[in-house]
Rosetta silent file (secondary structure, phi, psi, omega in degrees, C-alpha in Angstrom):
SEQUENCE: XXXXXXXXXXXXXXXXXXXXXXXXXXXXXXXXXXXXXXXXXXXXXXXXXXXXXXXXXXXXXXXXXXXXXXXX
SCORE:     score description
SCORE:     0.000 S_00000001
   1 L     0.000  136.634  177.362   -5.778    1.352  -12.131 S_00000001
   2 L   -81.345  154.937  176.204   -9.417    2.114  -11.482 S_00000001
   3 L  -122.387  173.798 -177.740  -10.659    2.806   -7.999 S_00000001
   4 L   -73.359  141.007  174.674  -14.041    2.454   -6.367 S_00000001
   5 L   -71.217  140.055  178.617  -16.787    4.966   -7.066 S_00000001
   6 L  -122.590  127.121  172.966  -17.787    6.986   -3.996 S_00000001
   7 E   -94.580  137.535  173.849  -21.198    8.591   -3.531 S_00000001
   8 E  -131.716  127.006 -179.284  -21.421   11.621   -1.238 S_00000001
   9 E  -146.704  156.252  179.472  -24.765   13.143   -0.363 S_00000001
  10 E   -85.481  135.306  176.649  -26.331   15.327    2.301 S_00000001
  11 E  -112.378  112.175  177.554  -28.665   13.658    4.800 S_00000001
  12 L   -64.364  -36.626 -179.791  -31.173   15.997    6.396 S_00000001
  13 L   -60.734  -42.294 -178.416  -32.042   13.287    8.917 S_00000001
  14 L   -91.286  -10.568 -177.531  -28.415   13.012   10.056 S_00000001
  15 L    54.996   47.191  178.719  -27.638   16.701    9.449 S_00000001
  16 E  -173.351 -170.294 -175.482  -24.420   15.870    7.691 S_00000001
  17 E  -103.735  141.890  176.366  -22.897   14.093    4.720 S_00000001
  18 E  -113.070  134.827  173.558  -22.898   10.388    3.996 S_00000001
  19 E  -121.094  135.978  176.756  -20.284    8.786    1.768 S_00000001
  20 E  -140.551  159.185  178.701  -20.619    5.227    0.540 S_00000001
  21 L  -118.049  102.989 -174.066  -18.870    2.826   -1.797 S_00000001
  22 L   -57.478  -33.046 -178.462  -21.508    0.796   -3.676 S_00000001
  23 L   -72.678  -18.988 -178.773  -19.108   -2.010   -4.654 S_00000001
  24 L  -110.423  104.172 -174.480  -18.171   -2.692   -1.018 S_00000001
  25 L   -51.066  123.665  177.706  -21.241   -3.922    0.851 S_00000001
  26 L    65.548   23.071  177.625  -22.074   -1.690    3.845 S_00000001
  27 L   -95.151  102.669 -179.220  -18.978    0.489    3.421 S_00000001
  28 E  -149.017  168.686 -178.688  -20.096    3.989    4.349 S_00000001
  29 E  -156.136  164.241 -178.826  -19.192    6.891    6.600 S_00000001
  30 E  -118.583  147.820  173.274  -20.511   10.171    7.996 S_00000001
  31 E  -154.077  152.098  177.754  -19.003   13.649    8.061 S_00000001
  32 L   -68.947  -30.177  177.093  -20.082   17.193    8.906 S_00000001
  33 L  -121.821  161.975  176.041  -18.638   18.318    5.551 S_00000001
  34 H   -59.378  -37.242 -179.914  -18.299   16.456    2.226 S_00000001
  35 H   -64.385  -40.288  179.363  -14.524   16.478    2.698 S_00000001
  36 H   -68.323  -40.473  177.145  -14.812   14.888    6.151 S_00000001
  37 H   -61.381  -41.929  177.857  -17.226   12.245    4.839 S_00000001
  38 H   -62.573  -47.602  178.793  -14.756   11.438    2.044 S_00000001
  39 H   -57.361  -44.068 -178.541  -11.853   11.183    4.482 S_00000001
  40 H   -67.347  -39.982 -178.451  -13.869    8.883    6.741 S_00000001
  41 H   -72.183  -28.064  175.393  -15.056    6.605    3.923 S_00000001
  42 H   -67.158  -36.579  174.625  -11.483    6.223    2.645 S_00000001
  43 H   -68.368  -39.916  178.459  -10.505    4.957    6.100 S_00000001
  44 H   -63.310  -38.952  178.247  -13.559    2.685    6.098 S_00000001
  45 H   -61.062  -45.597  178.676  -12.528    1.332    2.675 S_00000001
  46 H   -60.605  -43.487  179.696   -9.062    0.439    3.989 S_00000001
  47 H   -66.475  -39.463  179.831  -10.587   -1.277    7.027 S_00000001
  48 H   -61.439  -48.515 -178.707  -13.130   -3.123    4.843 S_00000001
  49 H   -66.128  -41.582  178.258  -10.417   -4.462    2.524 S_00000001
  50 H   -61.238  -44.727  179.702   -8.134   -5.386    5.439 S_00000001
  51 H   -64.422  -40.455  178.261  -10.950   -7.286    7.177 S_00000001
  52 H   -62.960  -44.684  178.211  -11.835   -9.109    3.958 S_00000001
  53 H   -61.264  -44.762 -178.520   -8.188  -10.129    3.453 S_00000001
  54 H   -64.422  -29.154 -177.279   -7.842  -11.315    7.058 S_00000001
  55 L  -102.271    9.172  177.952  -10.991  -13.417    6.773 S_00000001
  56 L    66.293   25.101  179.583  -10.280  -14.836    3.318 S_00000001
  57 L   -88.988  146.987  178.537  -13.274  -13.056    1.781 S_00000001
  58 L   -69.565  146.446  176.099  -13.223  -11.982   -1.873 S_00000001
  59 L  -107.429  115.266 -176.935  -12.699   -8.314   -2.643 S_00000001
  60 L   -67.901  145.742  175.718  -14.908   -7.255   -5.548 S_00000001
  61 L   -72.497  157.470  175.578  -13.320   -5.312   -8.371 S_00000001
  62 L   -64.208  120.847  179.810  -14.515   -1.747   -8.954 S_00000001
  63 L  -131.964  -28.092 -172.725  -17.564   -2.062  -11.215 S_00000001
  64 L   -64.060  129.928  174.602  -20.183    0.459  -10.133 S_00000001
  65 L  -137.811  118.415  177.753  -20.742    3.312  -12.576 S_00000001
  66 L   -57.168  152.025 -178.162  -23.612    5.749  -12.103 S_00000001
  67 H   -54.336  -36.733 -177.317  -25.957    6.044  -15.071 S_00000001
  68 H   -64.005  -17.816  179.980  -24.723    9.570  -15.816 S_00000001
  69 H  -101.654   -5.942 -178.003  -21.254    8.140  -16.627 S_00000001
  70 L   -82.289  138.355  179.854  -22.375    5.199  -18.724 S_00000001
  71 L   -99.881  131.285 -178.787  -22.008    5.445  -22.471 S_00000001
  72 L   -75.908    0.000    0.000  -24.812    3.943  -24.558 S_00000001
């Protein structure tokens, strides 16, 4: 089974790392380290999916693939 792609990048403005899941609208998290940002966004993903299920909202399948991973 495929899982959602996660972006992790350093934010100078926030002085820490941001992790986001492009397929899940507004699903992101902050951490002082990349590992902490990843841990936080995995919790956010669980909460996002749980909230969508509770409210009868569709959960999009994993589709996002950065250009560097796409095969021509």
